[in-house]
N, C-alpha and C positions, 0 to 999 in steps of 0.2 A: 539295470535301472528299475527292476521290479520293486526293490525295496523303497523306492521313492514314489510309487503309486499309492498314495495314502488312502485313497478310496478302497482299493483292493486290499491293502495291508490291514486296514481297520476292520474290514468285513471278514477277512480270514481270521483275524484275532478273535472277533466275536464268535464266529463259527467254531473255532477251536475250543473256546471256553464253554460253549453250549455242549459240545461233544464230551468234553472232560466232565462237566457237571452231571451229564446223563449217566456217566459211568460210576459215579459216587453213590454208594448205598446211603440214602438219606436217613438220618436219625434226628433226635431232638436237638442236637447241637449243630449238625451240618446243614440241616434243611434251611434255616434262616440265612446262614452264611452263603449257601449256594444261590438262594434267591437274590440276595444283595449283589453277589458277584456277577450273576447273569445280567442284572439290570445295569450295573455300572460299565461292565465290559462291552456290552452291545450298544450302550449309549454313546460310546466314543465314536463309532462309525456313523451312527444316526446324526449326531451333531456335526460331524464333518460334512455329511451330505447337505445338511441345512446351511452350513457355512458356504458351501459352493453355490448355493442358491440365494445368498444373502442379498438384501435390498440396498445395502449401503456398506461402506467401509467399516463403520462402527458396528453394524450388525454382524459382519464377517468376523471382526475381532472378538466380539462377545461370544460367538459360537465356538471359535477356536479356543478361547479361554475355557469354555465349558468342557471341550474335549480334553484339555489339560487336567482340569479338575476331576473329571471322570476317570482318567488314567491313574491319577493319584489315589482316588478312592478304590479303584480296582486293586492297586498294590496292597492296600490295607486288608481287603477281604481275602486276598491270596495269602497274606501273612497269617491271618486267623485260621484259614483252612490248612495251612502247613502244620499248624499246631494240632489241629483236629485229625489230620491224616498224615502222620509221620512217615508212613510207608510210601507216600507219594510226593514227598518233599522235593525231590529232584525235578520231577515233572512240573510241580507248582513253581519252582524257582525259575524255570524257563519262561513260564507265563509272566512271572514277576519282572524278569529282565525285559521282555517285550513291552510290557506296560511302562516300565521306566524309560525305555527308548522313545516310546510314543509321547510320553509326558515331556521329555526334553525337546522333541521335535516341535510339539505344539507350543511349548514355552518360547522357543526360538522364533517361531512364526509371530507370536504375540509381540515380541520385542521389535521385530522388523517392520511391523505395521504402524 
């Protein structure tokens, strides 16, 4: 059931992205991509936490929709980094897959609300 604890899952995803980005040697191309990736990936969990404290059903749905959007954006930055760091493409692909799963989960939640 751990895979269904979205609070923990989104937090671990953000932490993993942070650790990955710290391991990348920043250059003129990767630095802005890393910055954008960290912002979008960690925003997923932050918005999920906000959704859990929502003041209304509408507010909850809006925050969940933002989680989905941030997961989609994260996939974009991961794709750009995969081009920039071809030697780490496989590692990046795993992050992309998790981001895709989170996007689908939040999309499904939006539909059911």
